[in-house]
Backbone as JSON, one array per atom type, in Angstrom:
{
  "sequence": "MKMILPAKEDMLPFLDFTEKKFGKWLLRGITAYIEENYVWEFNPVAIFIGQDDLLCLDLKNIYEALPSKKSQIFFHMAVVKLIGSEKVSSQPVIDELYLLAKNIGIKLTSNHLRKVSPDLIERFEK",
  "N": [[-42.25, 70.01, 17.54], [-40.15, 70.95, 20.14], [-37.15, 69.48, 21.13], [-36.3, 68.22, 24.33], [-33.35, 68.19, 25.93], [-31.02, 66.31, 27.95], [-29.83, 67.88, 30.92], [-26.78, 68.9, 32.56], [-26.97, 68.27, 35.33], [-28.91, 66.28, 35.26], [-27.52, 64.12, 34.45], [-25.72, 63.32, 36.35], [-26.11, 60.94, 37.98], [-24.9, 59.0, 36.43], [-22.2, 59.11, 36.8], [-21.04, 57.16, 38.44], [-21.37, 54.85, 37.0], [-20.28, 51.82, 35.64], [-18.8, 49.92, 32.95], [-20.16, 47.47, 32.99], [-22.47, 48.14, 34.45], [-23.63, 50.05, 32.73], [-24.14, 48.33, 30.6], [-26.1, 46.57, 31.66], [-28.12, 48.45, 32.18], [-28.63, 49.49, 29.59], [-29.46, 47.12, 28.23], [-31.73, 46.28, 29.72], [-33.34, 48.58, 29.42], [-33.6, 48.94, 26.56], [-34.76, 46.48, 25.85], [-37.21, 46.54, 27.33], [-38.37, 48.79, 26.16], [-38.68, 48.02, 23.45], [-40.21, 45.63, 23.64], [-42.42, 46.34, 25.24], [-42.97, 49.0, 24.93], [-42.11, 50.62, 26.97], [-40.63, 53.05, 28.9], [-39.45, 53.51, 31.38], [-37.42, 51.92, 32.39], [-35.19, 53.18, 31.64], [-34.54, 54.98, 33.57], [-32.23, 57.06, 35.24], [-33.0, 58.86, 33.28], [-35.31, 58.6, 31.82], [-37.32, 60.34, 31.02], [-36.31, 61.59, 28.82], [-36.47, 59.87, 26.75], [-38.09, 59.22, 23.76], [-38.09, 61.69, 22.74], [-37.06, 61.97, 20.24], [-37.61, 60.59, 16.94], [-36.54, 58.07, 16.79], [-35.34, 55.5, 18.91], [-32.59, 55.0, 19.09], [-31.49, 57.49, 18.51], [-32.37, 59.05, 20.63], [-30.91, 57.78, 22.64], [-28.37, 58.38, 21.73], [-28.3, 61.14, 22.2], [-28.36, 61.08, 24.98], [-25.96, 59.72, 25.47], [-24.14, 61.64, 24.46], [-24.48, 63.6, 26.36], [-23.42, 62.58, 28.66], [-21.68, 62.72, 31.83], [-18.88, 62.62, 31.83], [-15.83, 61.89, 30.02], [-14.91, 59.39, 30.6], [-17.29, 58.09, 31.35], [-18.54, 58.03, 28.86], [-16.79, 56.33, 27.5], [-17.16, 53.92, 28.93], [-19.89, 53.49, 28.33], [-19.76, 53.19, 25.55], [-18.11, 50.88, 25.41], [-19.86, 49.07, 26.62], [-21.96, 48.9, 24.75], [-20.67, 47.68, 22.56], [-19.89, 45.23, 23.75], [-22.42, 44.13, 24.39], [-23.57, 43.74, 21.84], [-21.89, 41.76, 20.86], [-22.36, 39.72, 22.63], [-23.37, 36.45, 23.51], [-25.51, 36.14, 25.13], [-27.39, 38.0, 24.48], [-30.04, 37.66, 22.55], [-32.28, 38.53, 21.26], [-33.41, 39.64, 18.25], [-34.52, 42.22, 17.49], [-33.46, 43.78, 19.61], [-30.69, 43.49, 19.28], [-30.47, 44.69, 16.76], [-31.25, 47.31, 17.38], [-29.2, 48.04, 19.11], [-27.13, 47.95, 17.27], [-27.86, 50.11, 15.57], [-27.62, 52.19, 17.43], [-24.87, 51.99, 17.93], [-23.84, 52.71, 15.4], [-24.69, 55.36, 15.33], [-23.24, 56.58, 17.37], [-20.72, 56.41, 16.54], [-19.29, 53.97, 16.59], [-17.21, 51.51, 15.31], [-17.82, 48.41, 14.09], [-16.76, 44.98, 14.28], [-16.49, 42.25, 11.9], [-17.29, 39.99, 13.21], [-19.12, 40.98, 15.1], [-21.0, 42.06, 13.36], [-22.2, 39.87, 12.19], [-24.39, 39.16, 13.68], [-26.31, 41.04, 13.21], [-29.31, 42.15, 11.55], [-29.63, 41.27, 8.12], [-30.77, 43.18, 6.31], [-30.26, 45.64, 7.56], [-27.49, 45.65, 7.55], [-27.07, 45.76, 4.8], [-28.11, 48.3, 4.23], [-26.46, 50.06, 5.73], [-23.75, 49.29, 5.74], [-22.61, 49.31, 3.26]],
  "CA": [[-42.0, 69.95, 18.97], [-38.75, 71.16, 20.5], [-36.62, 68.4, 21.96], [-35.72, 68.55, 25.62], [-32.15, 67.39, 26.09], [-30.59, 66.22, 29.34], [-28.92, 68.89, 31.47], [-25.65, 68.32, 33.28], [-27.4, 67.69, 36.6], [-29.67, 65.06, 34.98], [-26.59, 63.06, 34.09], [-24.82, 63.02, 37.47], [-26.15, 59.55, 38.45], [-24.07, 58.13, 35.59], [-20.79, 59.23, 37.17], [-20.53, 55.92, 39.04], [-21.67, 53.71, 36.14], [-19.19, 51.09, 35.02], [-19.2, 49.27, 31.7], [-21.15, 46.43, 33.32], [-23.72, 48.8, 34.85], [-24.21, 50.58, 31.5], [-24.65, 47.19, 29.84], [-27.38, 46.14, 32.26], [-29.07, 49.54, 31.99], [-29.01, 49.51, 28.17], [-30.19, 45.91, 27.86], [-33.08, 46.37, 30.34], [-34.08, 49.68, 28.81], [-33.94, 48.66, 25.15], [-35.7, 45.35, 25.82], [-38.53, 47.01, 27.79], [-38.89, 49.72, 25.17], [-39.08, 47.27, 22.25], [-41.24, 44.64, 23.92], [-43.59, 46.86, 25.93], [-43.01, 50.45, 24.75], [-41.95, 51.08, 28.35], [-39.4, 53.84, 28.95], [-38.98, 53.78, 32.74], [-36.17, 51.19, 32.67], [-34.11, 54.11, 31.32], [-34.28, 55.92, 34.67], [-32.8, 58.32, 35.66], [-33.21, 59.78, 32.15], [-36.44, 58.08, 31.05], [-38.12, 61.43, 30.44], [-35.71, 62.04, 27.57], [-36.74, 58.86, 25.73], [-39.3, 59.61, 23.02], [-37.89, 63.05, 22.24], [-36.75, 61.84, 18.82], [-38.4, 59.54, 16.3], [-35.86, 56.79, 16.94], [-34.73, 55.25, 20.21], [-31.12, 55.13, 18.99], [-31.13, 58.91, 18.53], [-32.54, 59.48, 22.03], [-29.77, 57.26, 23.38], [-27.2, 59.15, 21.3], [-28.36, 62.4, 22.95], [-27.97, 60.76, 26.35], [-24.52, 59.43, 25.39], [-23.41, 62.9, 24.28], [-24.63, 64.41, 27.57], [-22.83, 61.92, 29.83], [-20.93, 63.7, 32.6], [-17.43, 62.54, 31.69], [-15.31, 61.08, 28.92], [-14.86, 58.02, 31.13], [-18.66, 57.56, 31.23], [-18.77, 57.74, 27.44], [-16.0, 55.13, 27.16], [-17.86, 52.76, 29.5], [-21.12, 53.33, 27.54], [-19.27, 52.68, 24.26], [-17.68, 49.49, 25.61], [-21.04, 48.27, 26.92], [-22.68, 48.66, 23.5], [-19.9, 46.69, 21.79], [-19.99, 43.94, 24.44], [-23.78, 43.6, 24.25], [-23.77, 43.25, 20.47], [-21.12, 40.54, 20.72], [-22.72, 38.75, 23.66], [-24.28, 35.34, 23.17], [-26.68, 36.25, 26.01], [-28.37, 38.87, 23.82], [-30.49, 36.88, 21.4], [-33.43, 39.19, 20.63], [-32.97, 40.34, 17.04], [-34.8, 43.66, 17.56], [-32.54, 44.42, 20.55], [-29.39, 43.53, 18.59], [-30.54, 45.7, 15.7], [-31.28, 48.64, 18.02], [-27.83, 48.28, 19.57], [-26.35, 48.26, 16.06], [-28.18, 51.48, 15.16], [-26.99, 53.05, 18.41], [-23.42, 51.96, 17.66], [-23.59, 53.52, 14.2], [-24.94, 56.77, 15.63], [-22.24, 57.15, 18.27], [-19.41, 56.29, 15.9], [-18.59, 52.71, 16.87], [-16.91, 50.65, 14.15], [-17.98, 47.03, 14.56], [-16.02, 43.95, 13.56], [-17.35, 41.32, 11.16], [-17.85, 39.09, 14.22], [-20.31, 41.65, 15.64], [-21.98, 42.29, 12.29], [-22.89, 38.62, 11.83], [-25.63, 39.05, 14.45], [-27.22, 42.12, 12.82], [-30.19, 41.8, 10.44], [-29.02, 41.52, 6.81], [-31.26, 44.4, 5.67], [-29.55, 46.75, 8.16], [-26.12, 45.59, 7.02], [-27.13, 46.22, 3.43], [-28.35, 49.75, 4.22], [-25.47, 50.88, 6.41], [-22.36, 48.85, 5.62], [-22.15, 49.35, 1.85]],
  "C": [[-40.5, 70.09, 19.23], [-38.3, 70.06, 21.44], [-36.06, 68.95, 23.27], [-34.53, 67.62, 25.82], [-31.72, 67.36, 27.56], [-29.65, 67.35, 29.72], [-27.83, 68.17, 32.26], [-26.08, 67.62, 34.58], [-28.25, 66.42, 36.41], [-28.75, 63.86, 34.83], [-25.67, 62.63, 35.24], [-24.92, 61.58, 37.99], [-25.26, 58.61, 37.64], [-22.59, 58.2, 35.93], [-20.21, 57.94, 37.74], [-20.86, 54.67, 38.21], [-20.38, 53.13, 35.57], [-19.68, 50.55, 33.67], [-20.31, 48.25, 31.95], [-22.5, 47.06, 33.67], [-24.41, 49.44, 33.64], [-24.81, 49.45, 30.67], [-25.99, 46.72, 30.35], [-28.46, 47.18, 32.01], [-29.56, 49.59, 30.54], [-29.87, 48.31, 27.8], [-31.61, 45.93, 28.45], [-33.93, 47.42, 29.65], [-34.52, 49.4, 27.39], [-34.95, 47.54, 25.06], [-37.1, 45.79, 26.24], [-39.17, 47.95, 26.77], [-39.43, 48.97, 23.95], [-40.27, 46.36, 22.54], [-42.53, 45.23, 24.48], [-43.82, 48.36, 25.73], [-42.94, 51.15, 26.11], [-40.61, 51.79, 28.48], [-38.75, 53.9, 30.33], [-37.78, 52.94, 33.16], [-34.96, 52.06, 32.34], [-33.91, 55.18, 32.4], [-32.79, 55.94, 34.95], [-33.11, 59.3, 34.53], [-34.37, 59.34, 31.26], [-37.26, 59.19, 30.39], [-37.55, 61.95, 29.12], [-35.87, 61.01, 26.44], [-38.08, 59.22, 25.08], [-39.21, 61.03, 22.51], [-37.66, 63.04, 20.73], [-37.62, 60.73, 18.25], [-37.82, 58.15, 16.51], [-35.21, 56.67, 18.31], [-33.22, 55.46, 20.15], [-30.68, 56.59, 19.02], [-31.35, 59.51, 19.92], [-31.34, 59.03, 22.85], [-28.47, 57.96, 22.98], [-27.16, 60.48, 22.06], [-27.93, 62.19, 24.4], [-26.47, 60.49, 26.42], [-23.71, 60.73, 25.32], [-23.46, 63.79, 25.53], [-24.0, 63.76, 28.81], [-21.81, 62.83, 30.5], [-19.4, 63.65, 32.47], [-17.06, 61.7, 30.47], [-15.25, 59.62, 29.35], [-16.23, 57.35, 31.03], [-18.96, 57.18, 29.78], [-18.01, 56.49, 27.01], [-16.69, 53.89, 27.69], [-19.14, 52.46, 28.72], [-20.76, 52.66, 26.22], [-18.9, 51.2, 24.38], [-18.88, 48.57, 25.89], [-21.82, 47.94, 25.66], [-21.97, 47.56, 22.7], [-20.03, 45.3, 22.42], [-21.38, 43.31, 24.28], [-24.02, 43.04, 22.86], [-23.05, 41.91, 20.28], [-21.51, 39.43, 21.67], [-23.67, 37.68, 23.14], [-25.55, 35.39, 24.02], [-27.77, 37.13, 25.4], [-28.81, 38.18, 22.54], [-31.69, 37.51, 20.69], [-32.95, 40.01, 19.43], [-33.32, 41.82, 17.06], [-33.86, 44.41, 18.51], [-31.16, 44.54, 19.92], [-29.4, 44.62, 17.53], [-30.57, 47.12, 16.26], [-29.89, 49.0, 18.54], [-26.92, 48.63, 18.39], [-26.59, 49.7, 15.61], [-27.58, 52.49, 16.13], [-25.48, 53.13, 18.16], [-23.07, 52.83, 16.46], [-23.72, 55.02, 14.51], [-23.95, 57.4, 16.6], [-20.83, 56.87, 17.78], [-18.62, 55.04, 16.2], [-18.42, 51.94, 15.55], [-16.92, 49.21, 14.65], [-17.17, 46.08, 13.68], [-17.0, 43.05, 12.82], [-17.98, 40.31, 12.12], [-19.11, 39.68, 14.85], [-21.4, 41.74, 14.58], [-22.75, 41.02, 11.92], [-24.22, 38.46, 12.55], [-26.7, 40.05, 14.01], [-28.06, 41.67, 11.63], [-29.55, 42.17, 9.1], [-29.5, 42.81, 6.14], [-30.59, 45.65, 6.27], [-28.1, 46.81, 7.64], [-26.1, 46.16, 5.6], [-27.29, 47.74, 3.36], [-27.17, 50.57, 4.73], [-24.02, 50.49, 6.18], [-21.84, 48.85, 4.19], [-21.43, 50.63, 1.56]]
}
C-alpha cells in the first residue's frame, strides 16, 4: 500500500500552534490511540495516522510536513516537555513519545530517559 503523506495545505492549521498546543494535541492523540485505537484526536491530520506500521513514524511524517521551522521547533519542544513531565504517567504514552523523539532526532537527557521502559533503553541507547 502506498502511503499518503500530508500536503502543504493539510498542515496550515498548525501555523498557529504553540509548544503548549502541540503538547496537548500530542498527549490527547497518543493517549486515545494507545488506549482506544482512536485516531481522531489527531485532527486535522487524523487521516494520515495508520499509514505506517508504527504511530511514531506517522507522527514523524507529520512533523516533517509541518508548515514552518518554527512549528517544528514547537513540536520538538513539546515532545521533550511531555517526556519530562510528571503529569504524563502512562508508560505506553511515555514510550511512544520516546520512540517519536528518537525518530525526529531529539537527544534526551538521563533525566528524561529514567521514565522510559528499560527494554527500550537497552535497544536504542547502547
